[in-house]
Each structure stands twice: as C-alpha cells, then as structure tokens.
C-alpha positions as CSV (number, residue, x, y, z in Angstrom):
1,M,-12.2,11.8,-17.9
2,Q,-11.1,15.5,-16.6
3,L,-9.7,17.7,-13.2
4,D,-10.3,20.6,-15.9
5,N,-9.8,23.8,-13.2
6,L,-9.2,22.0,-10.0
7,V,-5.9,21.0,-8.3
8,A,-4.0,18.5,-7.5
9,L,-0.9,17.9,-5.2
10,V,1.4,14.9,-5.9
11,T,4.1,13.1,-3.1
12,G,7.3,11.7,-4.5
13,G,6.5,13.5,-8.2
14,A,10.1,14.9,-9.2
15,K,10.2,10.8,-11.1
16,G,8.6,7.7,-11.8
17,I,4.9,6.9,-10.5
18,G,4.5,10.4,-9.1
19,A,5.6,12.7,-12.3
20,G,3.7,10.7,-14.3
21,I,0.4,11.3,-12.4
22,A,1.2,14.9,-11.8
23,E,1.5,14.7,-15.6
24,R,-1.9,13.3,-16.5
25,F,-3.6,15.2,-14.6
26,V,-1.7,18.7,-16.3
27,D,-3.2,17.7,-19.2
28,G,-6.5,16.4,-17.5
29,G,-6.7,19.2,-16.8
30,A,-6.0,19.7,-13.5
31,A,-3.1,22.3,-11.6
32,V,-0.9,20.3,-10.0
33,V,2.2,21.2,-7.1
34,I,4.5,18.6,-7.5
35,F,6.4,17.7,-3.4
36,D,9.4,15.8,-3.4
37,I,12.6,15.6,-1.0
38,D,14.3,16.0,-4.5
39,G,13.5,19.6,-5.1
40,E,15.9,19.8,-8.5
41,G,13.5,16.9,-9.9
42,A,11.0,18.6,-8.7
43,R,10.9,21.7,-9.9
44,R,12.7,20.4,-13.3
45,T,9.7,18.0,-13.9
46,A,7.4,21.3,-12.7
47,A,8.9,23.4,-15.6
48,G,8.9,20.9,-18.1
49,L,4.9,20.7,-17.6
50,C,4.1,23.9,-17.7
51,A,4.3,24.6,-21.3
52,R,0.6,22.5,-20.7
53,G,-0.3,23.3,-18.2
54,R,0.7,25.0,-14.2
55,A,2.8,22.9,-12.0
56,L,4.3,24.3,-9.3
57,P,7.6,22.7,-7.3
58,F,7.9,22.3,-3.7
59,E,11.1,20.5,-2.2
60,G,9.9,18.7,1.3
61,D,10.4,15.5,3.8
62,V,6.8,14.3,3.8
63,S,7.6,13.8,7.3
64,N,8.4,16.3,8.4
65,E,4.7,18.1,10.0
66,E,6.0,21.2,9.1
67,H,7.6,21.0,5.5
68,V,3.6,19.5,4.7
69,R,1.8,21.9,6.5
70,A,3.8,24.3,4.8
71,A,3.3,22.8,1.2
72,V,-0.1,22.6,2.2
73,E,-0.2,26.2,2.9
74,R,1.7,27.7,-0.1
75,T,-1.1,25.9,-2.4
76,I,-3.7,27.4,-0.9
77,A,-2.6,30.7,-0.8
78,E,-1.0,30.7,-4.9
79,L,-3.9,28.3,-6.5
80,G,-6.7,28.7,-4.2
81,R,-7.9,25.5,-3.3
82,L,-7.4,22.0,-2.6
83,D,-9.2,19.3,-4.5
84,I,-7.5,16.1,-5.0
85,L,-4.4,14.7,-2.5
86,V,-2.2,11.8,-4.7
87,N,0.4,10.2,-1.1
88,N,2.7,8.5,-4.1
89,A,6.3,9.3,-1.7
90,G,7.6,6.5,-1.1
91,I,11.2,4.5,0.0
92,E,11.9,0.4,0.0
93,V,14.8,-0.2,1.8
94,P,14.8,-4.3,2.2
95,G,16.5,-6.6,5.3
96,T,15.3,-8.3,7.6
97,M,14.6,-8.3,11.4
98,P,18.3,-9.2,12.6
99,E,19.6,-6.2,10.1
100,Y,17.0,-3.2,10.4
101,S,18.1,-0.8,12.4
102,S,15.4,1.0,13.9
103,A,15.8,4.1,12.1
104,Q,15.6,1.9,9.0
105,W,12.4,1.0,10.4
106,D,11.3,4.3,11.4
107,R,12.5,6.2,7.9
108,Q,10.5,3.9,5.9
109,L,7.3,4.0,8.2
110,G,8.0,7.8,7.5
111,V,7.9,8.3,4.6
112,N,5.1,6.0,3.3
113,L,2.9,6.0,5.6
114,K,3.8,9.3,8.6
115,G,3.9,11.4,5.1
116,A,0.3,10.0,3.6
117,F,-1.4,10.7,7.0
118,L,0.1,14.4,7.7
119,F,-1.3,14.8,4.1
120,A,-4.4,14.0,5.2
121,K,-4.0,16.0,8.4
122,Y,-3.4,19.3,6.9
123,A,-5.3,19.1,3.1
124,I,-8.9,17.2,5.1
125,P,-9.8,21.0,6.3
126,H,-9.5,22.5,2.7
127,M,-11.8,19.9,1.5
128,R,-14.5,19.4,3.9
129,G,-17.5,20.7,2.5
130,R,-16.7,21.8,-0.7
131,G,-15.0,17.4,-1.7
132,G,-12.7,16.4,-2.7
133,A,-10.2,13.7,-3.4
134,I,-7.5,11.3,-2.2
135,V,-5.6,8.4,-4.0
136,N,-3.1,6.7,-1.8
137,I,-0.6,4.4,-4.2
138,S,-0.2,1.7,-1.9
139,S,1.1,-1.8,-3.6
140,V,0.7,-5.5,-3.8
141,H,2.9,-6.0,-1.1
142,A,-0.3,-5.0,0.9
143,F,-1.6,-8.6,0.2
144,V,1.4,-10.5,-0.9
145,S,4.7,-10.6,1.3
146,Y,8.1,-10.6,0.1
147,A,10.9,-12.0,2.3
148,G,13.4,-8.8,3.5
149,N,10.9,-6.5,2.9
150,A,9.0,-5.9,6.2
151,A,9.2,-2.2,7.1
152,Y,7.4,-1.9,3.3
153,D,5.5,-4.7,3.4
154,A,4.1,-2.8,6.6
155,S,3.9,0.5,5.8
156,K,1.7,-0.1,2.0
157,A,-0.4,-2.5,4.0
158,G,-1.1,0.2,6.9
159,L,-1.8,2.3,4.3
160,L,-4.7,0.6,3.0
161,A,-5.9,0.4,5.9
162,L,-6.0,4.0,6.8
163,T,-8.0,4.5,3.3
164,R,-10.1,2.5,4.4
165,T,-11.0,5.1,7.5
166,L,-10.2,8.2,5.9
167,A,-13.4,7.2,3.7
168,L,-15.4,6.4,6.9
169,D,-15.0,9.2,8.3
170,H,-14.8,11.5,6.1
171,G,-17.1,10.8,3.9
172,S,-20.3,12.8,5.2
173,D,-17.8,15.4,3.8
174,G,-17.8,14.5,0.2
175,I,-14.5,13.2,0.9
176,R,-13.8,10.2,-1.2
177,A,-10.2,8.2,-0.2
178,N,-9.0,5.3,-2.0
179,A,-5.5,3.2,-2.9
180,I,-3.9,1.6,-6.0
181,C,-1.7,-1.4,-5.2
182,P,1.0,-1.3,-8.3
183,G,3.5,-4.3,-9.1
184,Y,6.2,-4.2,-11.5
185,I,6.3,-0.8,-12.7
186,D,9.2,0.8,-14.3
187,T,9.9,3.1,-12.4
188,P,14.1,4.6,-11.0
189,M,13.0,2.7,-8.0
190,M,12.9,-0.2,-10.0
191,E,16.1,0.4,-11.8
192,E,18.1,0.8,-8.3
193,W,16.6,-3.0,-7.7
194,L,18.2,-4.3,-10.9
195,A,21.7,-2.7,-10.7
196,G,21.8,-4.5,-7.6
197,V,20.6,-8.2,-8.3
198,P,23.8,-10.1,-10.0
199,D,22.1,-11.3,-13.0
200,R,19.8,-8.2,-13.9
201,E,18.4,-10.1,-17.6
202,A,17.8,-13.2,-15.7
203,T,16.0,-11.7,-13.2
204,M,14.1,-9.1,-15.7
205,R,12.9,-13.0,-17.5
206,Q,11.5,-14.2,-14.4
207,V,9.6,-11.0,-13.8
208,L,8.0,-11.1,-17.1
209,S,7.2,-14.8,-16.0
210,F,4.7,-13.9,-13.4
211,H,2.2,-11.3,-15.7
212,P,0.0,-12.9,-17.5
213,L,-0.2,-9.7,-20.0
214,G,3.3,-10.0,-20.2
215,R,4.6,-7.1,-19.9
216,I,5.6,-4.5,-17.2
217,G,3.3,-1.6,-15.8
218,T,4.5,2.0,-16.4
219,P,3.9,4.9,-14.6
220,R,1.0,5.8,-17.0
221,D,-0.2,2.8,-16.5
222,I,-1.2,4.3,-13.0
223,A,-1.6,7.6,-13.7
224,E,-4.7,6.9,-15.5
225,A,-6.1,4.7,-12.9
226,A,-5.8,7.7,-10.2
227,L,-6.4,10.3,-12.7
228,F,-9.8,7.7,-13.0
229,L,-10.0,7.7,-8.8
230,A,-9.7,11.4,-8.9
231,S,-12.1,12.2,-11.6
232,D,-16.0,12.4,-10.6
233,A,-16.2,9.3,-13.0
234,A,-15.1,7.2,-9.4
235,S,-17.7,9.5,-7.8
236,F,-19.5,7.0,-5.7
237,I,-16.2,4.8,-5.1
238,S,-14.6,4.8,-2.0
239,G,-12.5,3.0,0.5
240,A,-11.8,1.1,-2.6
241,C,-8.3,-0.2,-3.8
242,L,-7.4,-1.0,-7.5
243,V,-4.9,-3.7,-7.8
244,V,-2.9,-2.3,-11.1
245,D,-0.9,-5.4,-11.5
246,G,-1.0,-7.1,-14.9
247,A,-2.0,-10.0,-13.2
248,M,0.5,-10.6,-11.6
249,T,-0.8,-11.4,-7.9
250,V,-3.6,-13.2,-8.8
251,A,-1.7,-15.5,-10.6
252,G,0.4,-16.5,-7.3
253,H,2.9,-13.8,-7.5
C-alpha cells in the first residue's frame, strides 16, 4: 500500500488522527498538505515530517469557503495535483437540545459536515478524469447514538450519507469515496473528555471493558485504514464505511 508521487490534503492534520494520517501518508510516499485551524500546530507537524518527505501546512477553518478554496488552489499551485482528500477535521460539544444554542449546533455541523462538502466541492474538479480518493473520517456515533451528543451524532451520520452520494455521483470520474468510523481513539479530543469526568481511572476501566480487543485505538490504527482506502489496494472499494473500533459496536457499546 504505497502512495508514491501522489498528493494528499488532510484536514484537522495538526494533531490526533489527522497528524497520524499525515505521517503515515508521508511514509507511504505522498506529499501532504496539513490543513488545520491551529496554524502553529499545522506548521509544527509539517516541520516534523519534512525530514521524511514533503509536508506543507495551511492555516484555515474548514467551514470557511474562502479558506477551503485557497487551500486547494495552493495545493495545485505548489504540488501540481491533488489525488487524495481526507476530511478529518471535527469537533464535539456535548449538550442536550435545550442547552444547545443555534450557534453551537451550526458550528458542529459546519466543521464536521459542511467542511467535508466544501473540500469535496473544490477538490473534485482537480481529480475528475484522473481519478482520486476521498476518505471521510466519521465515527461509530453514526450508528450508535449517545445521550447529550445530538449535533455530533447527526453530523457523523450525515457524513456517511455524503460519502455514499459522492461515490455514486463521481464513480464515473474515477473518484472513490469511503468513510472510516473510529471508536475510542487515544487523541487530544479524548484527553479533553477524560479531563472533564469525575473519575478518570474508573471511566477508563469502563471504556476498556467495552472493547473485546482489550484496548482503545491509536491514531496509527486509523492511519493504516486511511492508507488502505486511499491506495490502489482498495481500487474496487467505494461508498463503504470501515469501522475501526476494536469490535466495540458489535459488542453492543
């Protein structure tokens, strides 16, 4: 599974799953554009990868159309092509319906779902006719809803529907679209969640008990799945969702 001479753009690439994917893609031979609202983080991650390959940072907000268009244009201008798009950027702000403000709802849907739409909109014209791969990072929340996560759950389920439609609309262009649905992954987002629970150790024991494999996932686990779906090894796979959760959902969690 190699990506030699290909160009990938990874959103939310400064840390966590996105950084893991960017690292694995660079090791696989691709040049990678790391897009993140955390510009310093994007620059730091890109600098760390430059000894292993080519990585360019781009500071921007995935829900801002001008930022998205500029990122795609810079990718083409500096790297000459765009073969792989990974829509990974996401945020989670828990809350029940009466607690949510319209702004909070719009922000989660804007980052988690609209961002994927915008990047697909501007990336597809550069892939059309040559082929390409879109990998959307959804979540097990697309299948199993959790109390107090309505906006996050809705956005991740919507991302699966968007993935299927992209596969249908652009298969004739040689573009494949697939999704990955991670479970619990050891990322800064998970650390933020754990920091807010009353008993971190008890919560982690409970989380581990959900997983028949006996551990939570790592960014590398998701990166390997993304590499597979972006590579020619998955050339006949499109419109699919790959669940990477250590069998958590099939165990009923």
